Structure formats: C-alpha cells, structure tokens
N, C-alpha and C positions, 0 to 999 in steps of 0.2 A: 504494500496500500505505501510507505513512503520512498522509494522510485517512483512511483505511479505520479505524486504528488511533489517530486522534485520535478519530472519531465514533462507535467502539466506548466507548473511553473513557470519551465525554461522555454519554455513554447509560446505562455502570453507574454516576459518577456522579450523575448525576440520580434512576438506584434509590436511588440512596443518602442520597435526603437532599438535595444540593447544587441549587440553582436556576444552571440552566447550559443553556447552546444551544448546539449548535456554529453553526448557522445565523445569528444574530441575536449574538451575541458570540463569534468566534474566536478573537481575541489572548488573555478569557478562558482559554477550553478550553486553549490551548495551556501557559499559565504551568500551570494546575491543575495537567499532564499533567507539566510539565517537576517542578514540584514533589512530585510521585506520584514519578517517577525517583529522583529524590533522596531520600526519606523511605527508598524500597526498597533502595537501595543502601548504606543510611546499615542501615538493620537489619541485611544480608546482612552489612556491616562488624561490625558488635558481636556478631552472632552467630558470627561466625567469629574475633574473640577472647574470648568468654566460651568456647569451647569447646578453645581453644590453652592456655587459664589452666587449664582445668579439667586437661586431659588431657595440655598437655604443657607444666608452666610452667618449664623448662628451654630450650623452643625446641632440640631436639637435633633435630628432623625438618628443623630448616632450615639445617643446618651442609648445606654442602656437604664429601662426599668424597672420598678422595685420588682424584686421576685415577691412579694405577695401579690404583685395583680399580675406574676406572670400563670404562675397555678390558679390563681382565685381565691383562694385560702388565707386566712388571718388564722389569729390567735385571739379576737374577740367573740365575749362569749355571750348571746343573744337569746333571750326567753321568748316565749312565743303565748300568744291565748289561745285554746283549742279551734278558735274562729281562725288563727291566722294571720291576726295583728300582731303589732310589736308590743309587749305588755309592759307596762310603764314603770318607770324606775331603773331601768334596765342601761347600760352605761356606751349606747348607740348611737349615734348621729341618726337622723333624719332620714327614712328613706326615699332613694330618689326615682320620682315617679321615673314612668316605662315612658310616656312622652312628654312633650312639650303644649299638647295641646289637654282642656280637661275635660273627662267622661261623664258621662251621665246627666249632663244639665240640660235642666228641662228649665229655658229658657218663656217670659210671658203667654203661663199659663199651660201653656205645653204640656202631655204628660207622656213625651216623644219628643226621643231624641230628632234635631237636623238632620237628616242625609237618612232614615229609617224608610223613605218611600218614595219612589219613581216614577215621574207622571212620565207614561210613554209619548201620549200628541205635543206634550211640550217640551219635552224632552229638558225635564227640567225635577231639582233634587225639592225633596220637600218632606212635610212631616205627615206621619203614618195616622196620628189622631183626627186631626182638620184638615189632612190634605192638602196644604197651604204648602205654596211651591217658594211663598215669601219667606227669609229668614226671618224680617223683623214682623209680619203678623201675629197679631192675636190671637189666641186659643180660640176658635165659640163651641170646641167639641163635635158634638154628634151634631146638634144644630147649623153647623157652620158646613 
C-alpha cells in the first residue's frame, strides 16, 4: 500500500510540474513525500490555531469540566417526599426547571393550556376548553 501511495504521489507531483520519477530516483520521491506531508500538517495546525483564536480566544473549550459533572454524580444528599417533590429542610439548591416556559398555566379563565387544540380550517392553535384561536381571548367556557 505504501509503495502504491508513493507512486501516486510521484505521479501527482509530475502532473504539477516537478520533474520526478519513482523508478529513477526513489529517495527523492520519498523525501518529497515526507516534505509534502509535513507541509500539510503545518497548514492544518495553522488553520486550527486561526479558528481557535477567532472563535474561542479565551480557550474555554480546552478547560476540563468538573469531574462530578462528567459522571452526573455528586455527594449531595437529598430527601424526597413520597410524591417525588423535594423535602423541605434539605440542603439542596432549588431544582432547575426543565423548560424555560411555564407549564400548566391557565390564563384568562381557561381550563386548558394554549395549543391544546388545532383548528384545521384556520390552520391555527387555540384552547380546547372554548375553541378560541386567539391567545389573548377570555374563556367563556361551554357557552363560547
């Protein structure tokens, strides 16, 4: 494989104007291939350095994270109630919400959440309780 790769490299160099022949001077071909490989690696390093300096000058991506975060384990003891909520009195920080949006919020007298119903004719989302497609509409219930 190496010999075939070297031969192909010699042919490509000849196409680009280098007067070289694998059979006549194998040492020169080997040296040329080695130089080309070194030049290629240097260009890759320069490109990587330029990208790092442009997009991450503080090298934050190189910092190693905390080991407790890697494994998802801590030595922190928490107590839970039978319903699954955190028990008061434990020395734990407030639980991090799973979503940035509030869940199960029923605004303006609605009994269902916004987006619980889809009107195919209007192609719009709405409330299932009163079939309103406006998020700011007041719920009239069954009468609406």
